[in-house]
N, C-alpha and C positions, 0 to 999 in steps of 0.2 A: 504493500499500500504506500509506503514511504517513497518508493521509486516512482510510482505513478503520480504522486502529488508534487514531486520535486519540479517538474516542468511548469506546473501552474505557479509555483512560487517564483521561479525564474522569470516567467512572463510578467508577473506583477512587478518585479524589480525593474525590468526594462521599461515597462510603461511609466513607472515612477521617474525614471531618468528622462524620458521623452517629455513628460509633463513639466519637469523642472526647466528644460531647455525652452519649451513653449512659454512658460511663466516669465522666464528671464527676457524672452523677446517681446512679450506684451508689455512688460514693465518699461523696457527701453523706448517703446513707442507711446507710452502713457505721458502726456505733457505735464499734467499736474504732479504725477508721481515723481517724474525725473526733476521737475522744479524743486519739489520738496527735498528730494535726495541731495540735490546740488547745494541748497541752503544748509542742510544738515552737515554735509561734508565741509562747507566753509567754516561752520561753527566749530566742528571737530578739529580742523586745522588750526584755527585761532586758539583753541583750548590747548592743543598739543604743543604749539610753538609760542605761547604766550610770552615767555621771558624774552624772546627774540622780536616778536611783533609789537609788543606794548612799548611806547616811546619812553615811559617812565616806570619806576617801581610803584605798584598800586598803593603802597603806604607812604610814598615820599610826599612830603609837605612842602609847598611853596608858599612862604609867608607873604610874598609880594603879589600873589595872584589868588587870593582867596575869593571864592564866589565870582570867578571871572567868566565872562561869556566866551564862546568859541572864538579862537584866535589861531594864528600860525603856530604859536608855541603849544597851545592846548586846543586841538581841533574840535573837541566836544566840550570845552570849558573845564572848569574845576568846581570842587565842592566847597563846603563851608570852611574847611580848614586847608584848602589849596591842593587837594590831591586831584590828579588828572582823571577825568571822567572816562576818556577813551581807554586808558590803561585798566581802570577798574572794571569796565565793561568786558574787556577781553579776558581778564583773569576771572571774572564772574562767570564767564562761559564755562571755564574749567570746573568750577565748583558745581554749577547747575548740571552739566552733562554727567559729572561723576555721580551725583545724587540720583539723577533719573536712571542712568544705566544700571547702577547697583541695585536700586529699589525695584526696577522692573525685573531684573534677573532673579533676585531673591523671591519676589512674589510669584514669578512664573515657576521656579523650581518647587517651592513649597506648595503653591495652589495647584500646579500641574500634578504633583505627586498625590495630593489629597483627592483631586478629581479623578485621576487614573484608578486609584485604589477604590474609590467610591463606586465609580461606574462599572468596574470590572467585577468586583466582589459582590456588590448589591446587598440585599437583605438589611440586617440590623446595622451592619457597618455603614452602608449607604445612609440610612436614616439618621444615625448619630452624627456622622460627619457633615451631612447637609444641614441639620438643624444648628450645628455650631456656626456654619457659614451664614445661615439665615439670621442668626443672632448678631453677627458682625455687620451684615448688610442693613440691619435695622437702624444703624447709626449713620447720619451723614458723614461723608468721608472726612471733611475738615474737622468736624467734632471729634470723630474717632482719632484722628491724628493728634489733635490737641490733647485728648485724654491719655494716649500713649506717651506723649512727650512730658505731660504733667507728672507721670509716674517715673519716667527715666530721667527727666531733666533735659534742658535745652542744650543741644550739642549736635555736631555735624552727623556723627554715627547714630545718635538717637533719632535724628530726623530721618535718616535713611531707614532705620527699623520701622519707624512709625508709617512711613509711606509704603513700605513693603507689606506691613500688616494690613493696612486698609485696602490693598489691592489683591490680596490672596483670595478672598471669597469670589471675586469676578473670574479669576483664572480657574478656580476649583469648579465652579458651576459650568463654565464653558466646557472645560475638559470632560467633566462627567457627562454632559449632554452629548458630546461627540462620541465618547466611549460607548454610551448605551446603543448608539446606532451602528457601531462598528463590531462589537464583541461577538455578534452572531453571524458575521459574514462568512462567506465560504473560505477565504484565505486564513481566517482565524480558526475555523473548524479544521482546516488542512493542517495547521501548525499543531493543533491538539492531537490530531491523528498520528502525526509523526513522533509524538512523545515529548514535545516541548513542554517545559515547566510553566507555571503561571507567570512567574516573574519575567521569564524570556519572552513570553507571548505579549505581555504588557509593554515591554521596553522595545522589543525588536519589531513586533508586528502591529500592535495597536497604536502605540505612540506615534510612529511616522505617519499614520493615516489621519491623525488629528493635529499634527504639528503645524501644518500650514495655516489653519484658522487661528491657532494660538499665537503664531508669529504676527499675523495680521492685527489681532487684538492687542498684542503688546505694543506695536508701533502706534496704534491709536490711543492706547492708555498713556503712552509717553507724554503727550501734550498735557493730559490731565494731571499727571505726576509733576510735570514742570510748574503748571499753574498752582498746584497745591503746595509745592516746595517754596514758591515765591511768596505765597500767602503766609506760610509759617515764618519765612525770613522777614517778611513785612511786619509780623507781630513780634519779632525778636526771638523766635524759637527755632531758628535754624543754626547755620554756622555762626560762631561767636566772632565779634570784631577782633582784630582788623581785617579778617578774611572777607574780601568783597563778594557779595552776592547781588544779584539784580533786585530781589525783593527788598533787601536791606537798604539798597540805594534809594528805592522808592520811598521807603519809610522815612529816611533822612530828608528827602526832597519835600516831604509834606510840610515841613517847618519853614520852607523857603519858597513861597509861592511865586515870587518875582523871578527867581532863577529857574526859568523853564527848562533849561538844558539839563538840570540835575534830575528831572523826572522823565522827560520825553525820551532820552536815549536808552536808559535801562528798560523803560516801558516798551519801546519799539523792539528791543532785543527779545523780550519775553513774547511779544506778539508774533514776530517773525519765526521764532523757534517753535512756538506752539503750532502756528499755521503749517510750518514745514513738516512737522511730525504728522499732522492730519492729512496733508496732501500725500505724503509718502505712504501712509497707511491706506488711503483710498487707492493709490496705485497698486499696492500689493494685494488688496482685496480683488480688484478687477483682474489683476494678472493671474491670481490663483483660482479664479472662478471658472470651473470647467465648463459651465454653461455658455460662456462667452465664445463665440466662434463655432459653436456646434451647428 
Protein backbone atom coordinates (compact mmCIF):
# COMPACT_ATOMS: atom_id res chain seq x y z
CA UNK A 1 0.00 0.00 0.00
CA UNK A 2 2.82 2.38 0.83
CA UNK A 3 4.35 1.91 -2.64
CA UNK A 4 1.04 2.68 -4.36
CA UNK A 5 0.53 5.85 -2.30
CA UNK A 6 4.07 7.17 -2.81
CA UNK A 7 3.37 8.50 -6.34
CA UNK A 8 0.37 10.45 -5.03
CA UNK A 9 2.51 12.17 -2.42
CA UNK A 10 5.18 12.93 -5.04
CA UNK A 11 2.58 14.45 -7.37
CA UNK A 12 1.35 16.66 -4.51
CA UNK A 13 4.89 17.94 -3.84
CA UNK A 14 5.31 18.76 -7.55
CA UNK A 15 2.02 20.64 -7.60
CA UNK A 16 3.09 22.59 -4.50
CA UNK A 17 6.28 23.71 -6.26
CA UNK A 18 4.37 24.79 -9.38
CA UNK A 19 1.90 26.74 -7.23
CA UNK A 20 4.79 28.52 -5.54
CA UNK A 21 6.21 29.59 -8.92
CA UNK A 22 2.77 30.73 -10.06
CA UNK A 23 2.22 32.69 -6.84
CA UNK A 24 5.60 34.41 -7.20
CA UNK A 25 4.76 35.39 -10.78
CA UNK A 26 1.38 36.78 -9.73
CA UNK A 27 2.97 38.78 -6.93
CA UNK A 28 5.48 40.32 -9.33
CA UNK A 29 2.60 41.52 -11.51
CA UNK A 30 0.54 42.82 -8.57
CA UNK A 31 1.14 46.59 -8.56
CA UNK A 32 -0.11 47.33 -5.05
CA UNK A 33 1.69 44.30 -3.63
CA UNK A 34 5.01 45.23 -5.25
CA UNK A 35 4.58 48.85 -4.19
CA UNK A 36 4.10 47.72 -0.60
CA UNK A 37 7.06 45.35 -0.82
CA UNK A 38 9.26 48.13 -2.21
CA UNK A 39 8.37 50.47 0.67
CA UNK A 40 8.98 47.67 3.18
CA UNK A 41 12.40 46.96 1.64
CA UNK A 42 13.28 50.67 1.82
CA UNK A 43 12.32 50.74 5.50
CA UNK A 44 14.32 47.56 6.14
CA UNK A 45 17.38 49.04 4.41
CA UNK A 46 17.05 52.23 6.46
CA UNK A 47 16.79 50.18 9.65
CA UNK A 48 19.72 47.91 8.76
CA UNK A 49 22.05 50.74 7.73
CA UNK A 50 20.77 53.38 10.14
CA UNK A 51 24.23 54.22 11.59
CA UNK A 52 25.49 55.03 8.08
CA UNK A 53 22.34 56.65 6.64
CA UNK A 54 21.45 58.90 9.57
CA UNK A 55 23.25 62.26 9.38
CA UNK A 56 23.51 62.53 13.18
CA UNK A 57 23.44 60.36 16.24
CA UNK A 58 19.77 60.13 17.31
CA UNK A 59 20.69 61.20 20.85
CA UNK A 60 23.03 64.06 19.82
CA UNK A 61 21.86 67.41 21.14
CA UNK A 62 22.35 70.65 19.21
CA UNK A 63 21.81 73.49 21.70
CA UNK A 64 21.93 76.05 18.88
CA UNK A 65 19.08 74.43 16.93
CA UNK A 66 16.38 73.49 19.42
CA UNK A 67 12.90 73.22 17.85
CA UNK A 68 14.41 74.31 14.54
CA UNK A 69 12.35 73.93 11.33
CA UNK A 70 13.65 71.89 8.37
CA UNK A 71 16.89 73.28 6.96
CA UNK A 72 20.00 72.16 5.08
CA UNK A 73 21.66 71.10 8.34
CA UNK A 74 18.54 69.32 9.61
CA UNK A 75 16.34 68.30 6.63
CA UNK A 76 13.39 67.35 8.85
CA UNK A 77 14.07 69.84 11.64
CA UNK A 78 14.95 69.20 15.28
CA UNK A 79 12.99 68.41 18.43
CA UNK A 80 12.65 70.24 21.74
CA UNK A 81 16.25 69.60 22.80
CA UNK A 82 17.91 69.88 19.39
CA UNK A 83 17.97 66.24 18.28
CA UNK A 84 17.77 65.65 14.53
CA UNK A 85 14.29 64.40 13.50
CA UNK A 86 15.54 62.62 10.36
CA UNK A 87 18.08 60.60 12.34
CA UNK A 88 15.50 59.68 14.95
CA UNK A 89 12.97 58.61 12.30
CA UNK A 90 15.57 56.38 10.65
CA UNK A 91 16.63 54.80 13.95
CA UNK A 92 12.97 54.54 14.95
CA UNK A 93 12.42 52.30 11.93
CA UNK A 94 14.90 49.84 13.42
CA UNK A 95 13.00 49.65 16.71
CA UNK A 96 9.57 49.42 15.09
CA UNK A 97 10.57 46.70 12.61
CA UNK A 98 12.27 44.71 15.34
CA UNK A 99 9.16 44.80 17.51
CA UNK A 100 6.80 43.99 14.61
CA UNK A 101 8.91 41.12 13.28
CA UNK A 102 9.59 39.44 16.62
CA UNK A 103 6.01 39.87 17.84
CA UNK A 104 4.55 38.44 14.63
CA UNK A 105 6.95 35.47 14.63
CA UNK A 106 6.26 34.67 18.28
CA UNK A 107 2.48 34.91 17.87
CA UNK A 108 2.64 32.82 14.68
CA UNK A 109 4.69 30.08 16.35
CA UNK A 110 2.61 29.93 19.52
CA UNK A 111 -0.77 30.53 17.89
CA UNK A 112 0.07 28.21 15.01
CA UNK A 113 1.05 25.39 17.39
CA UNK A 114 -2.14 25.87 19.42
CA UNK A 115 -4.35 25.95 16.32
CA UNK A 116 -2.59 22.97 14.76
CA UNK A 117 -2.99 20.83 17.87
CA UNK A 118 -6.55 22.00 18.46
CA UNK A 119 -7.76 21.36 14.92
CA UNK A 120 -5.97 18.04 14.45
CA UNK A 121 -6.65 16.45 17.84
CA UNK A 122 -10.18 17.83 18.28
CA UNK A 123 -12.44 16.76 21.12
CA UNK A 124 -11.84 18.08 24.62
CA UNK A 125 -8.43 19.47 23.69
CA UNK A 126 -10.04 21.58 20.98
CA UNK A 127 -12.75 22.85 23.35
CA UNK A 128 -10.31 23.84 26.11
CA UNK A 129 -7.81 25.59 23.82
CA UNK A 130 -10.45 27.49 21.86
CA UNK A 131 -12.24 28.65 24.99
CA UNK A 132 -8.95 30.06 26.21
CA UNK A 133 -8.47 31.85 22.89
CA UNK A 134 -12.05 33.16 23.04
CA UNK A 135 -11.31 34.57 26.48
CA UNK A 136 -8.34 36.52 25.12
CA UNK A 137 -10.34 37.71 22.11
CA UNK A 138 -12.97 39.14 24.45
CA UNK A 139 -10.55 41.96 25.30
CA UNK A 140 -9.81 44.81 22.86
CA UNK A 141 -6.25 44.38 21.59
CA UNK A 142 -4.89 47.62 23.03
CA UNK A 143 -6.56 47.03 26.41
CA UNK A 144 -5.12 43.51 26.61
CA UNK A 145 -1.67 44.79 25.63
CA UNK A 146 -1.91 47.48 28.32
CA UNK A 147 -2.86 44.81 30.85
CA UNK A 148 0.13 42.63 29.96
CA UNK A 149 2.53 45.58 30.19
CA UNK A 150 0.95 46.64 33.48
CA UNK A 151 1.94 43.23 34.87
CA UNK A 152 5.39 43.01 33.26
CA UNK A 153 6.34 46.69 33.31
CA UNK A 154 7.15 49.15 30.49
CA UNK A 155 10.09 47.86 28.48
CA UNK A 156 10.99 46.97 24.88
CA UNK A 157 11.00 43.22 25.56
CA UNK A 158 7.75 43.41 27.52
CA UNK A 159 6.13 45.38 24.67
CA UNK A 160 7.09 42.59 22.27
CA UNK A 161 5.64 39.98 24.64
CA UNK A 162 2.42 41.97 25.02
CA UNK A 163 2.00 42.36 21.25
CA UNK A 164 2.69 38.66 20.73
CA UNK A 165 0.14 37.64 23.36
CA UNK A 166 -2.68 39.74 21.88
CA UNK A 167 -2.10 38.26 18.41
CA UNK A 168 -1.89 34.59 19.43
CA UNK A 169 -5.70 34.01 19.40
CA UNK A 170 -6.08 35.25 15.83
CA UNK A 171 -3.38 32.90 14.53
CA UNK A 172 -4.72 30.01 16.60
CA UNK A 173 -8.28 30.32 15.29
CA UNK A 174 -7.13 30.77 11.70
CA UNK A 175 -4.89 27.70 11.79
CA UNK A 176 -7.55 25.61 13.55
CA UNK A 177 -10.13 26.44 10.90
CA UNK A 178 -7.73 25.55 8.12
CA UNK A 179 -6.66 22.31 9.79
CA UNK A 180 -10.28 21.19 10.22
CA UNK A 181 -10.73 21.40 6.44
CA UNK A 182 -7.45 19.62 5.68
CA UNK A 183 -7.11 16.79 8.19
CA UNK A 184 -9.52 14.45 6.37
CA UNK A 185 -8.20 14.98 2.85
CA UNK A 186 -6.80 12.14 0.79
CA UNK A 187 -3.13 13.05 1.16
CA UNK A 188 -3.47 13.10 4.96
CA UNK A 189 -5.21 9.72 4.87
CA UNK A 190 -2.43 8.47 2.60
CA UNK A 191 0.20 9.62 5.11
CA UNK A 192 -1.65 7.79 7.90
CA UNK A 193 -1.80 4.65 5.75
CA UNK A 194 1.97 4.74 5.25
CA UNK A 195 2.42 4.63 9.04
CA UNK A 196 3.38 8.27 9.65
CA UNK A 197 2.98 9.47 13.24
CA UNK A 198 0.62 12.21 14.27
CA UNK A 199 3.39 14.76 14.86
CA UNK A 200 4.91 14.07 11.44
CA UNK A 201 1.52 14.35 9.76
CA UNK A 202 0.83 17.70 11.45
CA UNK A 203 4.23 19.19 10.66
CA UNK A 204 5.02 17.68 7.25
CA UNK A 205 1.60 17.27 5.64
CA UNK A 206 -1.01 19.44 7.36
CA UNK A 207 1.04 22.56 8.16
CA UNK A 208 2.31 23.20 4.58
CA UNK A 209 -1.31 23.14 3.39
CA UNK A 210 -2.32 25.96 5.74
CA UNK A 211 0.94 27.94 5.79
CA UNK A 212 0.00 30.10 2.80
CA UNK A 213 -3.05 31.61 4.49
CA UNK A 214 -1.12 32.04 7.72
CA UNK A 215 1.64 33.98 5.96
CA UNK A 216 -0.93 36.25 4.33
CA UNK A 217 -2.59 36.83 7.70
CA UNK A 218 0.79 37.59 9.29
CA UNK A 219 1.59 40.22 6.65
CA UNK A 220 -1.79 41.86 7.19
CA UNK A 221 -1.46 41.74 10.98
CA UNK A 222 1.95 43.43 10.76
CA UNK A 223 0.29 46.79 10.14
CA UNK A 224 -1.99 46.34 13.17
CA UNK A 225 1.01 45.37 15.32
CA UNK A 226 2.89 48.45 14.12
CA UNK A 227 -0.03 50.74 15.00
CA UNK A 228 -0.51 49.06 18.40
CA UNK A 229 3.21 49.36 19.13
CA UNK A 230 3.10 53.04 18.20
CA UNK A 231 0.10 53.49 20.49
CA UNK A 232 1.95 51.86 23.38
CA UNK A 233 5.01 54.02 22.73
CA UNK A 234 2.75 57.09 22.55
CA UNK A 235 1.50 56.22 26.04
CA UNK A 236 5.07 55.74 27.27
CA UNK A 237 4.78 51.95 27.56
CA UNK A 238 7.15 50.92 24.78
CA UNK A 239 10.90 51.31 24.49
CA UNK A 240 12.30 53.58 27.17
CA UNK A 241 14.05 56.88 26.27
CA UNK A 242 16.43 57.80 24.78
CA UNK A 243 15.68 54.94 22.35
CA UNK A 244 13.82 56.65 19.47
CA UNK A 245 10.44 55.26 18.45
CA UNK A 246 7.86 56.80 16.14
CA UNK A 247 5.07 56.68 18.73
CA UNK A 248 7.24 58.26 21.38
CA UNK A 249 8.19 61.07 18.98
CA UNK A 250 4.49 61.75 18.37
CA UNK A 251 3.84 61.91 22.11
CA UNK A 252 6.61 64.48 22.55
CA UNK A 253 5.31 66.52 19.61
CA UNK A 254 1.91 66.87 21.30
CA UNK A 255 3.45 69.46 23.63
CA UNK A 256 4.72 71.59 20.73
CA UNK A 257 1.83 72.26 18.37
CA UNK A 258 3.60 75.04 16.50
CA UNK A 259 6.52 72.75 15.61
CA UNK A 260 4.58 70.81 12.94
CA UNK A 261 7.67 68.93 11.73
CA UNK A 262 7.99 67.13 15.08
CA UNK A 263 4.72 65.27 14.52
CA UNK A 264 4.18 65.08 10.78
CA UNK A 265 7.31 63.13 9.85
CA UNK A 266 7.07 60.29 12.42
CA UNK A 267 3.33 60.24 11.68
CA UNK A 268 4.01 59.82 7.96
CA UNK A 269 6.51 57.06 8.74
CA UNK A 270 3.84 55.12 10.65
CA UNK A 271 1.28 55.78 7.90
CA UNK A 272 3.43 54.61 4.99
CA UNK A 273 4.79 51.59 6.87
CA UNK A 274 1.30 50.41 7.86
CA UNK A 275 0.00 51.05 4.33
CA UNK A 276 2.92 49.12 2.84
CA UNK A 277 2.21 46.08 5.03
CA UNK A 278 -1.45 46.18 3.98
CA UNK A 279 -0.60 46.46 0.28
CA UNK A 280 1.91 43.63 0.53
CA UNK A 281 -0.60 41.48 2.39
CA UNK A 282 -3.22 42.13 -0.30
CA UNK A 283 -0.69 41.16 -2.96
CA UNK A 284 0.18 37.93 -1.16
CA UNK A 285 -3.49 37.08 -0.72
CA UNK A 286 -4.22 37.52 -4.42
CA UNK A 287 -1.03 35.70 -5.45
CA UNK A 288 -1.83 32.66 -3.29
CA UNK A 289 -5.54 32.54 -4.22
CA UNK A 290 -5.85 29.42 -6.39
CA UNK A 291 -9.19 30.62 -7.75
CA UNK A 292 -7.55 33.48 -9.64
CA UNK A 293 -6.67 32.47 -13.14
CA UNK A 294 -8.74 29.32 -13.14
